[in-house]
C-alpha positions, 0 to 999 in steps of 0.5 A: 471481220466483225465490227470493223467490216461493218463500219462502226465508228466507235474506237475502243482505244481512244483515251477520251473514252472510259479512261483511255483503255478498253471497255470495262467488263461487266461483272459476270454475275450481272447476266446469264452466262449463255447471254454473255458469251456472244457479247464478250466474244464479239467485244473481243473480236472487235478489240483484236481486229481493230488494234492498230487503227487510229487512236489518241493513245499510243500503239504500245499502250493499246497493245499492253492493255489489250494483252491484259484484257485478253489474259483475263478472258483466256480461261473462258474463251481461249479457243475463240481468242486463238481463232480470232488471232489466227484469222487476223494473221490471215486477213490483215497482213498489213498488221503483221508486226502488231499481231506478232507483238500482241502474241509475244506479250500473251506468250509471256503471260501464258506459254501454253496459249502461245503454243496453241496459237502457233500450232493453229497458224502452222496448221493453216499454213499446211492447209494453204499449201495443200490447197495450193493457196500460195498467196495465203501461204506467203502471208502466214509464213511471213507471220511465223517469221516475224514471231522470231522477233517476239520470242514466240518461235525459235529461230532454228524452227524458222530456218527449218521451215525455210529449208523445207520450202527450198527443198522443192527446188531440188525436185526433178521434172517439175516446172520452174514455176513450182520452184519459183513460188516456194523461193518467193515465199522464203524471200518475202519472209526474210525481211521480217526475220533476217536480222534475228536469224543472222544474229542467232543462227548465222551459219545455218542462215548463210547456208540457206542463202547460198542455196537460194543463190545457187537456184537463182543462178541456174533458173531461166527467165528468157523463155517467157519474159517477153510475153509479159512485158508491157513495153517492147523497148529495152530502155525501160527496165522490165525484169523478172520480179523474182530476180528483182526481189532477190537483188533487194534481199541481197541489198538488205543483207549488205545493210546488216538486215536493217530495214527502216520503214516497217513499224515494229512495236515489239522493239518497245517491249524487248526486255519483257519479250525476252522473258518469254519461252519460244516454241518450236514448229511441228517437224512435218510440213509436207509439200504439196505433190506436183501433177499435171493438173497443178496450177502455180502462180504466174511469172511476173515482170517488175513494173516501173512507171516513175523514175526518181526525177519524176517525183518532186523534191517536196515529196517523200524521198523516192525508194531505190529500185533495189531497196527492200523498202520498195518491195515491202511498200509495193507488197503492202499496196498490192495486198490492200488492193486484193483484200478490198477489191470488192469495195472500191471506196473502202479500198481507196480509203485503206490505200490512202490511210497506209501508215507510210505517207511521210516515209514514201511517195505514197500517191506515186507508188499507189498509181504505179501499183494500180497500173501494174495490175491494170496492164498485167499480161495476159489479163488483170487480176481483177476486172479493168473497171475496178481499177478505173473506179478505184482511181476515181475514188482516190482522186475524190478522197485526195483532190489536192495531190492525187489527180496531179500524180495521175495526170503525170502518170498519164503523160508518161504512159502516153510518151511510151505508147510507141513501144507499149503492148497493143493489149495494154494500149487498149486498156489504157484507152479504155481507162482514160475514156472512163476517167475523162467521163467522170471529170467533165472531160478535162484534159490538157489537149494542147499537149497532144496536138502532135497526133493530128499531123501524125501518120494514121499508122502511128501508135499515138494517133491510133490510141487517140482515135480509139480513146475518142470512140470509147469516150462516145460510149459514155457521151455523144459525138456533139458533146465530144466536139464541144470540149475538144479543140478544133484541131482534134475534130478530124480524129473524132469518129464520123457521125453514125448512121445506118447504111440501108440498101433498099431505100424507098425510091429503089425499084426492084423486086428486092426493094419491093419485098423489103418494103412489104416486110418492113410494113408487115413488121410495123403492122405486127403481121409477122405471119406475112414476113416469110410469105413476102420473102418467098415471093422473091423466089420467082424473080431475078433477085431470088439470090438476095432473099437472105440479104433482104431479110438481114437488111430489114432486120437491121433497119427495123432496129436501127433507132437504138440499141433496145430497138435492135435487141427487140428486132432480133428477139421478135424475128428470131424464129424466122431467122432460124428458119431462113438461115440454114448454113455457114454461108447464110450466117456469113451473109448475115454478119457481112450485112451487119458489118456493112449496115453499121460500118461506122458504128462499131459498138452497135456492130459488136453488140448485135453480133453478140446478140445474134450468137446468143440467140443461136442465129449466128455462131462464133465460127461465122464471127471469125470468118467475118472478122477475117474478111478484107473489109475488117482486116484493114482495121486490125490496128483498131480495138473493135475487131478484137473486141468482137473476137473476144466476145465470140470466143467467150460466148462459146466457152460460156456455153460449154461451161453452162452445159457442164454445170447442167450435166453436174446438176443432172448427175446429182439429181440422178444419184438422188433418184437412184438412192430414192429407188433403193430406199423404196426397194424398187425392182426397176428404175422409176420413170424419173430415174429413166428420164434423168439417165436419158438427160445425162446421156444427152448432156454428155453428148452436148458437152463433148460437142461443145468441147470439140467446137471450142477446139475447132474454133481455136484451130480456125482462129490461129490458122486464119491469123497465120494466113493473114500474117503470111499474106501481109509479109509477102506483100510487104517484104522487109518492111516493118509495119504497125499492122504486123506488130498489132496482129502478132501481139494480138495473137500472143494475147489470144494464145496466153489469155486462153492458155487453159484451152489452148494447152489441150490443143498444143499437139494439133497446133504444132502439127497443123498450124505453127509448122516450120514453114511459117514466118519466123516472127510468128513462130518466135511468138508461138514458142515464147507463148508455149512456155506460158501455155505449158505451165498451168498458171493462175494469178497471184493475188487475192486468195481463197480462204482455206 
């Protein structure tokens, strides 16, 4: 984005610089044209991209002056200016009305230039649809809609555009998600053009609204919405977001399409803009065809955290749930987060700088939007750490107000823990532990003393326990005990220490072998390790060989994380020689679990390290996690952390193999081309070798894909079994354990839906059969709706 993105401070529209207008152009004869071109183009880009930012001159004055400057440069730089304006329409959706006004003023001065800009933006819209880039399509369609207000585009052309989008809802045998996104694009654009369309094309516009109403009445949201809710409680409003938007548009219609909060600078130029001639839009807007591989934006559930009474009277008036102003503000906040998510500081600055502060309770709406994305199911649009660091930056930039709003949100989230989805509860505890670590662990702990007396199966108590354990990852146990009231000390994880089986005083062949191996490793006599281990073959402890080696490995690395990593790396060749079967891998992981029973973080990272080293595998990790010792901890976060990293390890391995296969194929094609150029009768040695590599990689990729399938079948089989066992033992009893496992199963089904979708037939016939518990089947059937549709996150967009 030119100078703006590079953070230059100079403002071209400050009235105290150069007489209050843009920089004066130097005479063309003063410098060579080839040297002047980049300078002038960069200046134009800076002027256009930064219009509307803080200035001592009025926005209207700046726009009029900028239009005059651009007009003077049109003969020489028309194509570049068209590109800059179309880029701004794409990259700065928060300035939609500013750029539509600018284009309206330019269209009055040069009709042909206005037409070229409209044609370029429409062409970008077609490309966005072609690439299924619906977030970008929404932004561009909204911009074209707003051009009706500046007399750049004819109202009939926008009606025709909407009708083309609505025609998708009449297609047969397509998923509802396809129709939904096209209706969403129309509804998101209507607030910008509704007033003009109703005034100039009332009959056509009413017909269009009737068509949308017909679609909204027939669509079904009950199939999937429960999979996406943050809370299970029916008292907390959680509606389908498209239905909420339709209600907001209907409220706007009843208000005669008068929306109050958007800054519309073109109203000041009404008389001048009326002199312009509007353009039509090209008739051809081909809708992207649907096929089984097409992915559509995921269904959304409306997230609400604050009620009107939660916002103090001295703040700006809260926006009504059904007001279009609420939708526009939320969309502006979400777009800002998506556009600047790679830079948390810039993102925080942009959010707090939105020109809405005196109109809406901005801090409350930002907090609500950030948590809406953080708790988005099945996964957040961006990594959870981004949201945590963004909230820290917001607190630093606005220390007088933002921390209080965030604290209020934390209190509300804590109060709703009893019905919060367990995955969201996990993210909540992760965020809060990170946030505490950045603000000296300061919190009103007395308000949470109730958890001390709660049963161990209560969600609030489990949340506090998990949060304390995660806090220890940023600090250490004694520090935690220092800042916590004594009442909370029983909830703090116990002091971590290794549970080594073969202490110095034990007297047995296994203990003797363990001491010898430890000394050999410390003396760097690694060649003696297997010799001492095999000495057990002739003793009564022969069956403990692998357990001895596992315990020694863990003991040698018990001083720290780095020592553990070093021990695995140093002893890996011997581990691969000793561990031969699934049973051996199970023994190894069981020893890891027992040795670090009260250090869950080290347990998790060691298992991940062993999997990456090829000593253990994802299958053995699942068998370990479903052992009775770990099953009882299924309400805690750490078993699912290990499970997720185990599944990810196998998926990443498959992806690396596919990338290597694609790269080798490219090398093979290049080698064959070289052989042809050299007119060789037979393939060169290099080509023959590459063909062998491709053949082997094909086998490896197929094997990795098959391993992923086996892993998911095993995972869901074990989940169904343990749930059924729990139900049989606790008939007619509701339990938090059952709720946690069902919600974790739902999370695994939807989080990895792209993989699970390939195995639905096998899951139907082998795992989720009719004799399975009805609660399990209910979750599975809801998830199948999400799995069967190929979704992606509607958020940050790729530029077409």
